[in-house]
VOBA-1610 file (N, C-alpha, C; in pm, whole numbers, padded with zeros to 5 digits, always signed):
BEGIN
Met+00105-00115+00001Met-00028+00010+00003Met+00061+00157-00021Gly+00094+00203-00051Gly+00105+00347-00097Gly+00178+00444+00046Lys-00019+00432+00089Lys+00028+00534+00202Lys+00014+00438+00355Lys+00084+00450+00441Lys+00135+00391+00585Lys-00065+00447+00639Ile-00076+00303+00626Ile-00261+00324+00764Ile-00236+00205+00855Ile-00264+00269+00957Ile-00219+00128+01079Ile-00384+00102+01066Phe-00358-00050+01054Phe-00488-00136+01112Phe-00496-00220+01212Asn-00569-00197+01271Asn-00574-00282+01422Asn-00664-00416+01398Ile-00622-00481+01260Ile-00745-00582+01241Ile-00666-00760+01276Ser-00777-00825+01286Ser-00713-00968+01301Ser-00600-01009+01201Ser-00539-01081+01205Ser-00408-01177+01164Ser-00471-01219+01036Asp-00633-01285+01047Asp-00729-01358+00940Asp-00680-01290+00792Phe-00671-01084+00833Phe-00693-01050+00702Phe-00556-00969+00661Gln-00507-00973+00549Gln-00414-00926+00452Gln-00439-00795+00415Leu-00405-00669+00438Leu-00419-00490+00388Leu-00365-00538+00195Lys-00495-00488+00146Lys-00420-00459+00012Lys-00396-00309-00008Ser-00520-00204-00051Ser-00527-00135-00114Ser-00608-00066+00007Met-00542+00089-00013Met-00664+00183-00003Met-00764+00257-00137Leu-00907+00191-00076Leu-01015+00228-00163Leu-01052+00378-00179Gly-01101+00448-00030Gly-01150+00551-00033Gly-01099+00624+00130Glu-01145+00737+00134Glu-01082+00791+00256Glu-01199+00908+00286Gly-01276+00973+00411Gly-01373+01001+00421Gly-01333+01100+00549Ala-01457+01162+00614Ala-01462+01269+00782Ala-01366+01187+00858Tyr-01426+01090+00831Tyr-01437+01035+00990Tyr-01397+00823+00959Gly-01383+00806+00863Gly-01295+00716+00833Gly-01239+00647+00670Ile-01173+00585+00729Ile-01090+00510+00566Ile-01164+00374+00538Val-01138+00378+00414Val-01159+00181+00374Val-01075+00157+00293Cys-01032-00004+00296Cys-00947-00039+00274Cys-00952-00192+00173Ser-00912-00237+00069Ser-00932-00367+00036Ser-00902-00447+00130Ala-00906-00617+00109Ala-00775-00667+00221Ala-00852-00817+00177Ile-00749-00882+00195Ile-00767-01073+00164Ile-00810-01118+00340His-00933-01197+00308His-00959-01289+00423His-00872-01439+00368Lys-00775-01417+00479Lys-00665-01535+00450Lys-00690-01685+00476Pro-00839-01687+00548Pro-00921-01859+00573Pro-00951-01881+00441Thr-01039-01802+00357Thr-01113-01804+00282Thr-01063-01809+00147Asn-00955-01678+00169Asn-00976-01639+00032Asn-01016-01504-00047Glu-01080-01440+00084Glu-01190-01421-00029Glu-01161-01235-00004Ile-01162-01168-00127Ile-01177-01002-00110Ile-01232-00946-00041Val-01227-00852+00072Val-01330-00806+00139Val-01327-00641+00152Ala-01394-00522+00166Ala-01351-00386+00215Ala-01357-00410+00389Ile-01263-00365+00425Ile-01273-00297+00558Ile-01278-00170+00618Lys-01417-00085+00626Lys-01419+00056+00663Lys-01393+00059+00780Lys-01258+00135+00832Lys-01195+00186+00951Lys-01282+00329+00992Ile-01313+00307+01117Ile-01401+00483+01189Ile-01322+00483+01304Glu-01301+00632+01288Glu-01289+00677+01443Glu-01379+00761+01510Pro-01457+00684+01582Pro-01623+00755+01572Pro-01575+00851+01733Phe-01490+00844+01765Phe-01547+00950+01946Phe-01395+01061+01937Asp-01380+01118+01821Asp-01328+01239+01825Asp-01471+01373+01842Lys-01583+01313+01814Lys-01743+01403+01794Lys-01822+01300+01800Pro-01906+01349+01892Pro-02046+01298+01922Pro-02125+01253+01798Leu-02088+01387+01705Leu-02201+01310+01568Leu-02101+01194+01487Phe-01958+01196+01466Phe-01941+01070+01416Phe-01944+00924+01501Ala-01990+00945+01610Ala-02036+00839+01647Ala-02171+00784+01653Leu-02250+00896+01683Leu-02418+00846+01611Leu-02454+00798+01504Arg-02361+00868+01383Arg-02367+00838+01231Arg-02319+00668+01221Thr-02225+00609+01320Thr-02150+00541+01331Thr-02263+00386+01382Leu-02327+00442+01462Leu-02424+00377+01557Leu-02566+00320+01458Arg-02585+00456+01373Arg-02723+00439+01268Arg-02700+00339+01201Glu-02541+00359+01172Glu-02490+00282+01014Glu-02502+00105+01036Ile-02430+00080+01138Ile-02445-00073+01165Ile-02573-00136+01211Lys-02648-00024+01264Lys-02763-00088+01303Lys-02870-00093+01192Ile-02838-00012+01119Ile-02937-00045+00980Ile-02888-00158+00904Leu-02721-00130+00884Leu-02658-00294+00789Leu-02692-00420+00873Lys-02679-00426+01000Lys-02720-00523+01049Lys-02851-00619+01025Asn-02923-00514+01011Asn-03068-00515+01005Asn-03120-00556+00848Phe-03063-00520+00768Phe-03071-00554+00616Phe-02997-00629+00552Gln-03082-00786+00468Gln-03006-00813+00392Gln-03102-00834+00254His-03019-00766+00131His-03084-00734+00049His-02988-00685-00098Glu-03018-00731-00216Glu-02910-00719-00318Glu-02842-00522-00295Asn-02934-00477-00271Asn-02921-00348-00321Asn-02879-00254-00204Ile-02838-00315-00074Ile-02831-00284+00032Ile-02678-00309+00038Ile-02540-00266+00130Ile-02442-00294+00126Ile-02459-00345+00266Ser-02370-00517+00225Ser-02460-00567+00381Ser-02270-00582+00433Ile-02313-00613+00569Ile-02235-00646+00646Ile-02165-00805+00692Phe-02019-00839+00699Phe-01984-00976+00726Phe-01957-00998+00860Asp-01889-00893+00920Asp-01846-00829+01030Asp-01856-00733+01119Ile-01799-00766+01262Ile-01704-00635+01334Ile-01657-00676+01347Gln-01514-00640+01395Gln-01437-00695+01449Gln-01432-00627+01597Arg-01412-00737+01687Arg-01483-00728+01850Arg-01328-00646+01924Pro-01368-00507+01996Pro-01204-00445+02057Pro-01209-00603+02173Asp-01095-00614+02210Asp-01058-00710+02310Asp-01077-00611+02439Ser-01085-00496+02462Ser-01104-00427+02605Ser-01208-00304+02569Phe-01257-00217+02663Phe-01366-00130+02671Phe-01272-00002+02643Glu-01161+00002+02742Glu-01025+00105+02726Glu-00963+00118+02632Asn-00948-00006+02522Asn-00874-00015+02421Asn-00995-00007+02284Phe-01086+00041+02279Phe-01166+00041+02215Phe-01165+00225+02153Lys-01098+00236+02063Lys-01056+00340+01995Lys-01128+00380+01864Glu-01117+00264+01788Glu-01202+00256+01662Glu-01295+00139+01609Val-01336+00144+01544Val-01454+00040+01479Val-01389+00009+01333Tyr-01402-00119+01352Tyr-01349-00164+01217Tyr-01490-00323+01155Ile-01587-00222+01057Ile-01678-00339+00988Ile-01637-00401+00860Ile-01639-00551+00868Ile-01577-00585+00699Ile-01692-00630+00647Gln-01698-00563+00541Gln-01789-00552+00395Gln-01775-00630+00311Glu-01913-00660+00247Glu-01846-00675+00097Glu-01789-00618-00010Leu-01691-00668-00092Leu-01606-00535-00191Leu-01659-00507-00322Met-01691-00373-00291Met-01757-00305-00422Met-01619-00231-00504Gln-01658-00231-00620Gln-01501-00161-00691Gln-01503-00017-00728Thr-01631+00025-00719Thr-01632+00175-00771Thr-01747+00249-00664Asp-01801+00354-00737Asp-01942+00445-00665Asp-01970+00496-00838Leu-02085+00502-00764Leu-02191+00594-00906Leu-02111+00718-01012His-02076+00803-00838His-01975+00931-00931His-01871+00888-01018Arg-01775+00805-00955Arg-01644+00769-01015Arg-01696+00712-01159Val-01815+00612-01165Val-01879+00573-01339Val-01931+00655-01365Ile-01973+00771-01350Ile-02055+00845-01421Ile-01917+00925-01513Ala-01846+00960-01420Ala-01711+01056-01449Ala-01637+00961-01547Thr-01635+00880-01595Thr-01516+00810-01631Thr-01559+00712-01745Gln-01704+00673-01760Gln-01742+00568-01840Gln-01848+00616-01939Pro-01854+00561-02028Pro-01964+00606-02112Pro-02115+00519-02086Leu-02231+00568-02096Leu-02337+00517-02038Leu-02423+00506-02126Ser-02491+00363-02176Ser-02576+00346-02244Ser-02726+00370-02167Asp-02829+00365-02209Asp-02930+00395-02157Asp-03016+00326-02097Asp-02966+00168-02144Asp-03023+00063-02079Asp-02904+00036-01942His-02790+00061-01916His-02702+00152-01817His-02776+00244-01709Ile-02852+00345-01731Ile-02879+00415-01676Ile-03000+00365-01636Gln-03115+00278-01687Gln-03235+00228-01644Gln-03156+00102-01574Tyr-03092+00083-01568Tyr-03011-00066-01468Tyr-03007+00007-01306Phe-02903+00114-01334Phe-02836+00185-01184Phe-02969+00257-01142Ile-03081+00279-01186Ile-03190+00358-01101Ile-03260+00268-01081Tyr-03304+00147-01150Tyr-03387+00054-01109Tyr-03345-00014-00981Gln-03240-00042-00992Gln-03138-00125-00858Gln-03148+00002-00739Cys-03126+00113-00769Cys-03112+00216-00640Cys-03283+00190-00579Val-03420+00220-00673Val-03498+00240-00636Val-03541+00082-00555Arg-03532+00002-00601Arg-03566-00123-00590Arg-03500-00166-00422Gly-03370-00105-00400Gly-03345-00072-00269Gly-03400-00002-00180Leu-03435+00137-00201Leu-03512+00232-00191Leu-03681+00141-00137Lys-03729+00094-00224Lys-03832+00032-00230Lys-03861-00047-00070Thr-03759-00133-00030Thr-03718-00208+00074Thr-03719-00044+00181Leu-03617+00034+00178Leu-03592+00055+00298Leu-03704+00092+00290His-03796+00224+00249His-03916+00290+00309His-03978+00228+00325Gly-04063+00108+00253Gly-04129-00030+00354Gly-04121-00065+00499Ser-03931-00018+00534Ser-03885-00051+00655Ser-03894+00090+00731Asn-03987+00174+00683Asn-03950+00329+00768Asn-03832+00369+00829Val-03778+00299+00685Val-03642+00424+00710Val-03630+00535+00573Ile-03579+00617+00612Ile-03554+00723+00512Ile-03380+00755+00535His-03361+00697+00377His-03162+00732+00387His-03112+00866+00407Arg-03162+01028+00331Arg-03152+01136+00377Arg-02983+01163+00335Asp-02949+01084+00270Asp-02840+01111+00187Asp-02781+01032+00033Leu-02875+01036-00005Leu-02844+00969-00150Leu-02792+01059-00229Lys-02682+01008-00290Lys-02584+01027-00383Lys-02515+00969-00475Pro-02485+01016-00616Pro-02373+00881-00651Pro-02309+00850-00624Ser-02205+00898-00493Ser-02088+00833-00381Ser-02119+00765-00292Asn-02259+00756-00282Asn-02369+00655-00195Asn-02371+00581-00260Leu-02353+00506-00405Leu-02421+00450-00450Leu-02276+00323-00502Leu-02305+00200-00458Leu-02146+00126-00487Leu-02161+00047-00582Ile-02095+00048-00659Ile-02082-00060-00800Ile-01994-00152-00793Asn-02026-00300-00842Asn-01876-00346-00863Asn-01921-00378-01010Ser-01834-00442-01082Ser-01742-00530-01209Ser-01885-00505-01302Asn-01996-00656-01196Asn-02098-00668-01324Asn-02232-00573-01319Cys-02165-00449-01292Cys-02276-00338-01272Cys-02348-00330-01189Asp-02357-00410-01063Asp-02439-00426-00943Asp-02451-00332-00862Leu-02577-00265-00814Leu-02560-00140-00735Leu-02586-00152-00563Lys-02544-00120-00451Lys-02561-00136-00342Lys-02577+00066-00305Ile-02672+00008-00241Ile-02685+00190-00130Ile-02611+00138-00001Cys-02488+00267+00030Cys-02451+00288+00120Cys-02427+00410+00214Asp-02383+00370+00321Asp-02389+00514+00404Asp-02518+00595+00443Phe-02582+00485+00560Phe-02637+00546+00643Phe-02646+00584+00789Gly-02527+00674+00762Gly-02513+00764+00921Gly-02604+00917+00961Leu-02657+00927+00818Leu-02747+01025+00864Leu-02920+00931+00816Ala-02943+00848+00848Ala-03041+00785+00851Ala-03150+00784+00923Arg-03270+00758+00925Arg-03386+00762+01065Arg-03495+00704+00993Ile-03550+00636+01143Ile-03656+00580+01124Ile-03805+00672+01120Ile-03878+00633+01048Ile-04022+00715+01047Ile-04124+00643+01060Gly-04203+00687+01163Gly-04309+00597+01238Gly-04461+00633+01137Asp-04465+00739+01026Asp-04559+00786+00948Asp-04523+00783+00836Asp-04560+00913+00784Asp-04472+00959+00619Asp-04420+01015+00638Ser-04405+01072+00740Ser-04315+01215+00754Ser-04231+01229+00936Ile-04157+01239+00925Ile-04104+01246+01062Ile-04017+01397+01077Asn-04023+01487+01235Asn-03976+01620+01270Asn-03831+01628+01265Asn-03825+01744+01214Asn-03665+01750+01196Asn-03627+01827+01308Asn-03750+01912+01388Asn-03677+01962+01511Asn-03607+01938+01599Ser-03601+01773+01624Ser-03527+01713+01694Ser-03399+01696+01680Asp-03368+01745+01548Asp-03220+01734+01484Asp-03153+01770+01506Asn-02999+01776+01571Asn-02894+01838+01637Asn-02882+01907+01479Asn-02841+02070+01499Asn-02811+02155+01391Asn-02678+02118+01346Asn-02582+02081+01457Asn-02482+02075+01398Asn-02408+01918+01336Glu-02554+01832+01372Glu-02566+01742+01270Glu-02569+01732+01129Thr-02626+01835+01082Thr-02693+01886+00932Thr-02598+01957+00884Asp-02459+02042+00936Asp-02421+02111+00876Asp-02454+02272+00870Asn-02524+02300+00969Asn-02619+02434+00926Asn-02511+02499+00907Glu-02580+02621+00767Glu-02504+02704+00683Glu-02561+02834+00729Gln-02401+02911+00733Gln-02513+03056+00766Gln-02581+03099+00661Gly-02668+03236+00681Gly-02740+03317+00616Gly-02862+03242+00580Asn-02895+03124+00612Asn-03027+03017+00589Asn-03153+03113+00578Ile-03241+03153+00527Ile-03353+03245+00554Ile-03441+03179+00730Asn-03417+03109+00653Asn-03497+03074+00852Asn-03386+02957+00917Ser-03416+03046+01079Ser-03317+02991+01141Ser-03322+02881+01183Gly-03424+02809+01212Gly-03414+02620+01269Gly-03425+02587+01137Met-03358+02652+01008Met-03358+02503+00913Met-03225+02443+00862Thr-03208+02358+00861Thr-03062+02274+00865Thr-03007+02203+00741Glu-02940+02202+00680Glu-02929+02182+00562Glu-02730+02136+00541Tyr-02699+02040+00493Tyr-02596+01930+00524Tyr-02517+01991+00350Val-02465+02076+00428Val-02407+02125+00300Val-02300+02048+00195Ala-02258+01971+00227Ala-02175+01865+00136Ala-02251+01791-00007Thr-02392+01776+00071Thr-02452+01715-00018Thr-02580+01805-00074Arg-02568+01938-00059Arg-02673+01999-00070Arg-02712+02022-00248Trp-02648+01948-00361Trp-02682+01945-00434Trp-02822+01842-00455Tyr-02812+01755-00415Tyr-02873+01631-00426Tyr-03017+01692-00293Arg-03052+01748-00204Arg-03160+01804-00125Arg-03275+01839-00170Ala-03335+01822-00124Ala-03482+01852-00186Ala-03544+01938-00114Pro-03607+02052-00231Pro-03629+02210-00138Pro-03682+02218-00054Glu-03794+02117-00001Glu-03844+02138+00159Glu-03736+02115+00275Val-03640+02013+00232Val-03548+02035+00335Val-03451+02159+00318Met-03452+02254+00233Met-03378+02371+00266Met-03502+02449+00309Leu-03651+02485+00256Leu-03723+02548+00277Leu-03829+02562+00427Thr-03816+02473+00483Thr-03866+02405+00580Thr-03808+02346+00755Ala-03832+02391+00831Ala-03764+02304+00958Ala-03857+02196+01015Ala-03978+02160+00938Ala-04098+02060+01031Ala-04057+01946+01019Lys-04079+01912+00868Lys-04065+01758+00851Lys-03987+01707+00712Tyr-03962+01566+00767Tyr-03871+01523+00629Tyr-03954+01352+00594Ser-03968+01358+00495Ser-04023+01201+00467Ser-03994+01138+00320Arg-04011+01026+00339Arg-03994+00938+00221Arg-03947+00979+00093Ala-04019+01125+00059Ala-04003+01215-00086Ala-03865+01234-00090Met-03799+01303+00016Met-03708+01337+00024Met-03576+01254-00071Asp-03571+01133+00003Asp-03508+01023-00104Asp-03573+01032-00262Ile-03672+01061-00313Ile-03715+01067-00436Ile-03638+01168-00509Trp-03688+01295-00422Trp-03582+01399-00515Trp-03443+01370-00525Ser-03388+01315-00430Ser-03231+01276-00456Ser-03255+01178-00578Cys-03283+01102-00542Cys-03249+00973-00712Cys-03297+01028-00844Gly-03415+01169-00819Gly-03445+01182-00953Gly-03296+01338-00998Cys-03238+01357-00887Cys-03121+01452-00964Cys-03022+01337-01007Ile-03013+01208-00897Ile-02913+01099-00998Ile-02930+01058-01096Leu-03070+01098-01155Leu-03108+01027-01291Leu-03069+01114-01356Ala-03087+01273-01364Ala-03063+01335-01426Ala-02923+01374-01453Glu-02851+01310-01335Glu-02659+01348-01345Glu-02647+01249-01470Leu-02730+01109-01421Leu-02673+01007-01531Leu-02717+01041-01674Phe-02810+01096-01731Phe-02895+01150-01841Phe-02778+01283-01861Leu-02750+01348-01777Leu-02636+01461-01842Leu-02504+01390-01828Lys-02411+01358-01783Lys-02280+01297-01701Lys-02282+01429-01615Arg-02307+01534-01550Arg-02301+01589-01527Arg-02380+01646-01394Pro-02358+01709-01268Pro-02457+01740-01176Pro-02557+01801-01205Leu-02685+01770-01254Leu-02772+01884-01250Leu-02817+02013-01154Leu-02820+01969-01025Leu-02827+02118-00957Leu-02652+02167-00850Pro-02602+02155-00945Pro-02476+02243-00867Pro-02440+02351-00788Gly-02545+02385-00675Gly-02568+02511-00600Gly-02408+02558-00560Arg-02357+02700-00556Arg-02239+02732-00488Arg-02311+02771-00357Asp-02460+02795-00272Asp-02508+02816-00188Asp-02620+02782-00179Tyr-02683+02814-00072Tyr-02836+02774-00002Tyr-02902+02902-00128Arg-02904+03014-00191Arg-02976+03081-00239Arg-02972+03039-00384His-02850+02997-00406His-02787+02957-00564His-02861+02849-00564Gln-02861+02744-00515Gln-02911+02616-00492Gln-03086+02618-00516Leu-03148+02725-00471Leu-03254+02742-00510Leu-03307+02805-00574Met-03279+02852-00665Met-03262+02934-00797Met-03269+02805-00906Leu-03150+02748-00889Leu-03126+02655-00976Leu-03261+02545-00994Ile-03294+02512-00917Ile-03415+02414-00873Ile-03544+02480-00951Phe-03551+02642-00931Phe-03678+02693-01003Phe-03627+02674-01113Gly-03520+02731-01166Gly-03460+02701-01300Gly-03527+02570-01372Ile-03507+02474-01345Ile-03535+02339-01363Ile-03705+02317-01358Ile-03751+02315-01235Ile-03906+02284-01205Ile-04002+02425-01223Gly-03942+02560-01251Gly-04034+02664-01236Gly-04058+02717-01134Ser-04076+02825-01102Ser-04131+02869-00923Ser-04217+02801-00890Pro-04236+02801-00774Pro-04350+02728-00698Pro-04495+02796-00717Thr-04568+02728-00743Thr-04736+02744-00780Thr-04784+02810-00643Glu-04894+02899-00669Glu-04969+02882-00547Glu-04979+02830-00433Glu-05042+02671-00503Glu-05093+02606-00418Glu-04936+02528-00366Asp-04832+02528-00443Asp-04645+02494-00328Asp-04652+02537-00263Met-04715+02690-00266Met-04677+02770-00199Met-04723+02751-00053Leu-04855+02720-00022Leu-04903+02671+00078Leu-04883+02543+00130Thr-04737+02435+00106Thr-04698+02321+00156Thr-04556+02393+00243Ile-04488+02529+00196Ile-04378+02576+00269Ile-04424+02606+00415Glu-04393+02575+00539Glu-04449+02618+00684Glu-04392+02730+00704Ser-04270+02735+00701Ser-04234+02858+00704Ser-04242+03013+00672Pro-04291+03082+00758Pro-04331+03223+00664Pro-04224+03285+00607Arg-04160+03268+00664Arg-03972+03357+00647Arg-03970+03334+00499Ala-03954+03159+00495Ala-03908+03107+00377Ala-04011+03161+00249Arg-04152+03135+00253Arg-04230+03175+00189Arg-04202+03313+00122Gln-04208+03394+00263Gln-04160+03575+00199Gln-04056+03560+00072Tyr-03966+03486+00122Tyr-03823+03510+00049Tyr-03858+03442-00083Ile-03944+03357-00137Ile-03987+03322-00243Ile-04039+03405-00319Gln-04142+03501-00262Gln-04245+03550-00292Gln-04139+03671-00396Gln-04068+03710-00329Gln-03999+03823-00372Gln-03868+03793-00486Leu-03866+03618-00536Leu-03795+03608-00599Leu-03853+03585-00753Pro-03732+03681-00881Pro-03813+03671-00968Pro-03911+03516-01012His-04011+03550-01076His-04068+03432-01164His-03994+03362-01310Ile-03984+03236-01292Ile-03892+03176-01334Ile-04010+03022-01411Glu-04032+03026-01568Glu-04104+02939-01620Glu-04032+02789-01620Arg-04119+02704-01572Arg-04041+02577-01650Arg-04024+02559-01760Pro-03873+02503-01809Pro-03843+02487-01962Pro-03898+02393-01970Asn-03903+02333-02121Asn-03913+02254-02196Asn-03821+02139-02216Trp-03811+02027-02104Trp-03725+01966-02057Trp-03649+01870-02180Gln-03772+01806-02272Gln-03732+01767-02384Gln-03675+01806-02523Thr-03700+01992-02571Thr-03607+02069-02621Thr-03472+02136-02573Thr-03464+02110-02462Thr-03364+02179-02388Thr-03226+02130-02307Ile-03269+02081-02165Ile-03223+02021-02091Ile-03175+01890-02108Phe-03229+01814-02155Phe-03241+01673-02178Phe-03297+01641-02308Lys-03252+01745-02399Lys-03286+01699-02565Lys-03203+01560-02617Gly-03237+01478-02652Gly-03179+01351-02698Gly-03206+01227-02634Cys-03224+01253-02455Cys-03270+01156-02366Cys-03402+01117-02386Asn-03438+00930-02386Asn-03523+00844-02424Asn-03668+00934-02344Pro-03737+00946-02414Pro-03869+01000-02349Pro-03929+00974-02257Leu-03914+00843-02226Leu-04004+00771-02110Leu-03935+00791-01986Gly-03801+00819-02007Gly-03707+00846-01873Gly-03729+00959-01825Ile-03734+01087-01949Ile-03741+01213-01881Ile-03905+01193-01837Asp-03976+01132-01841Asp-04138+01141-01835Asp-04123+01110-01665Leu-04076+01004-01628Leu-04040+00977-01541Leu-03952+01025-01441Leu-03893+01129-01482Leu-03790+01235-01405Leu-03876+01313-01381Ser-03958+01348-01455Ser-04085+01486-01449Ser-04190+01453-01322Lys-04168+01291-01311Lys-04281+01309-01172Lys-04211+01261-01004Met-04068+01290-01054Met-03985+01268-00924Met-03956+01389-00919Leu-03875+01510-00945Leu-03863+01619-00950Leu-03975+01720-00944Ile-04078+01702-00847Ile-04207+01760-00827Ile-04158+01876-00669Phe-04205+01962-00686Phe-04176+02049-00567Phe-04255+02015-00475Asp-04382+02001-00473Asp-04463+01947-00376Asp-04425+01827-00296Pro-04415+01743-00184Pro-04338+01617-00161Pro-04498+01517-00195Lys-04554+01559-00147Lys-04663+01472-00129Lys-04718+01445-00298Lys-04673+01518-00417Lys-04730+01477-00541Lys-04604+01399-00636Arg-04527+01357-00551Arg-04377+01313-00603Arg-04383+01159-00600Ile-04387+01137-00723Ile-04383+00934-00733Ile-04337+00884-00595Ser-04413+00721-00573Ser-04298+00693-00480Ser-04210+00569-00522Ala-04120+00518-00435Ala-04045+00400-00508Ala-04126+00282-00565Lys-04213+00277-00516Lys-04303+00107-00618Lys-04366+00203-00716Glu-04362+00310-00725Glu-04463+00331-00863Glu-04336+00416-00994Ile-04218+00399-00945Ile-04130+00446-01012Ile-04103+00310-01058Leu-04110+00209-00957Leu-04065+00040-01058Leu-04165+00002-01139Glu-04264+00115-01115Glu-04387-00020-01217Glu-04403+00086-01369His-04319+00238-01344His-04273+00340-01486His-04243+00236-01586Pro-04278+00276-01708Pro-04295+00202-01837Pro-04120+00197-01896Tyr-04065+00352-01808Tyr-03888+00309-01851Tyr-03821+00210-01745Leu-03876+00146-01672Leu-03793+00036-01662Leu-03889-00061-01636Ala-03931-00084-01779Ala-03976-00217-01761Ala-03891-00340-01785Thr-03824-00310-01856Thr-03678-00448-01915Thr-03647-00465-01723Tyr-03613-00454-01710Tyr-03624-00511-01498Tyr-03737-00523-01400His-03870-00460-01439His-03972-00459-01317His-04011-00604-01316Asp-03989-00613-01195Asp-04018-00783-01171Asp-04059-00774-01032Pro-04231-00752-01000Pro-04314-00769-00880Pro-04265-00880-00800Gln-04247-00952-00854Gln-04237-01097-00760Gln-04111-01070-00686Asp-04026-00991-00720Asp-03863-00968-00692Asp-03818-00802-00617Glu-03952-00776-00609Glu-03903-00664-00522Glu-03985-00597-00415Pro-03880-00687-00327Pro-03937-00670-00161Pro-04002-00526-00077Asn-04110-00540-00009Asn-04153-00417+00010Asn-04080-00388+00138Gly-03995-00483+00267Gly-03943-00446+00360Gly-04044-00451+00482Thr-03992-00466+00619Thr-04083-00515+00719Thr-04048-00381+00828Pro-04184-00327+00844Pro-04165-00197+00948Pro-04085-00221+01045Ile-03970-00102+01065Ile-03893-00073+01173Ile-03963+00009+01287Pro-03943-00046+01414Pro-04042+00079+01499Pro-03951+00178+01524Ser-04001+00255+01582Ser-03926+00400+01574Ser-03825+00396+01703Ser-03871+00292+01772Ser-03755+00263+01925Ser-03657+00231+01847Phe-03655+00162+01725Phe-03504+00122+01718Phe-03357+00218+01696Phe-03421+00328+01690Phe-03276+00485+01699Phe-03315+00501+01840Glu-03375+00416+01937Glu-03378+00497+02037Glu-03282+00616+02117Phe-03210+00609+02083Phe-03074+00709+02122Phe-03118+00863+02042Asp-03184+00872+01922Asp-03220+00971+01890Asp-03330+01065+01950His-03366+00999+02016His-03479+01095+02111His-03378+01232+02246Tyr-03283+01122+02239Tyr-03222+01181+02354Tyr-03052+01194+02339Lys-03052+01206+02224Lys-02891+01228+02153Lys-02811+01342+02236Asp-02892+01453+02201Asp-02808+01573+02246Asp-02768+01596+02369Val-02842+01509+02500Val-02727+01498+02633Val-02665+01369+02653Leu-02619+01314+02496Leu-02543+01174+02541Leu-02332+01206+02542Thr-02320+01171+02589Thr-02168+01196+02621Thr-02100+01112+02543Thr-01956+01140+02508Thr-01880+01056+02407Thr-01894+00945+02511Lys-01906+00902+02586Lys-01855+00762+02707Lys-01981+00687+02674Asp-02099+00756+02699Asp-02239+00723+02636Asp-02233+00641+02544Leu-02227+00701+02404Leu-02234+00660+02315Leu-02107+00548+02296Lys-01985+00567+02331Lys-01880+00434+02338Lys-02006+00281+02359Lys-02074+00331+02531Lys-02138+00209+02521Lys-02251+00153+02429Leu-02309+00239+02412Leu-02393+00188+02310Leu-02353+00113+02199Leu-02238+00206+02126Leu-02127+00128+02015Leu-02106+00000+02061Trp-02032-00026+02182Trp-02013-00142+02231Trp-02114-00288+02244Asn-02208-00186+02264Asn-02309-00330+02350Asn-02399-00332+02175Glu-02351-00301+02072Glu-02419-00315+01947Glu-02324-00396+01825Ile-02190-00359+01886Ile-02116-00499+01815Ile-02088-00615+01880Phe-02131-00607+02055Phe-02124-00777+02090Phe-02297-00804+02081Ala-02387-00717+02075Ala-02504-00750+02046Ala-02547-00913+01937
//
């Protein structure tokens, strides 16, 4: 390996190469010597910040719960030898060669490729949503791809469990979603790093998140597959909104009623009116008309009017792959699944360490 990386892992594994590095983790490929199988090992150092520990806890709980072809699976979690020495978490997962962000940047994609990638993403999403899980951070780099073009959703650190069709966002710790200065509503939360895939309601209200926010993100990904570039690369919060309205048009009077924040409504009302362009003759010229029709049902301002994951799978654009007998609904997870989220603001790092320890040894 080019870069010196210290992995305190079992001698059963031989490290091969670094696959990626993030804010609080690093992923390397490794050979499991007893079976000669190549795996990915994710090393996380979650105890520097409470939100890192929270995300790691959510990730482990979610991944242990699902066995699905389009959701990354966990093979094992290395058990620390003592609580005192418990400083890192090692998650052993199936190896995926790349992610959709890299594929879009480096590979020519046929319309059949696009259909297959979106089908798999939404097939996984249907199970998650049927299980009362919203991912909240869907983007191309969180969709892992292998050499067979199999796709698996990963990174559940921002996921939430919902009891009905929406959850209240007011319980979210603002620093967990990296509040951006200058938002027009002081209660607004926005995860800046993934702003480009954020649904408009996330930026315009502090009230509710719903399954529909994942559908918007998925629509942004479909558009990116068509265009070979991000659809809405906003420089900041306001620019992001202007780009959104440049694609779907300004909100209608009916749309405005869905915005719960008076300040957000007032802000939008003073923006110049933008007509929705004809996608087939402008932005998506030359793209499969069925794909554009599906996209138009995903990128809708009012989250209640957005198409569902089940309906996306039934859309004619995905007819080649659609198989209602092989698209699991998921089993509802109770809101108590993430019990710690209800009192996370008062949890110390030691509390979170205990929760992670218990989850690893469960």
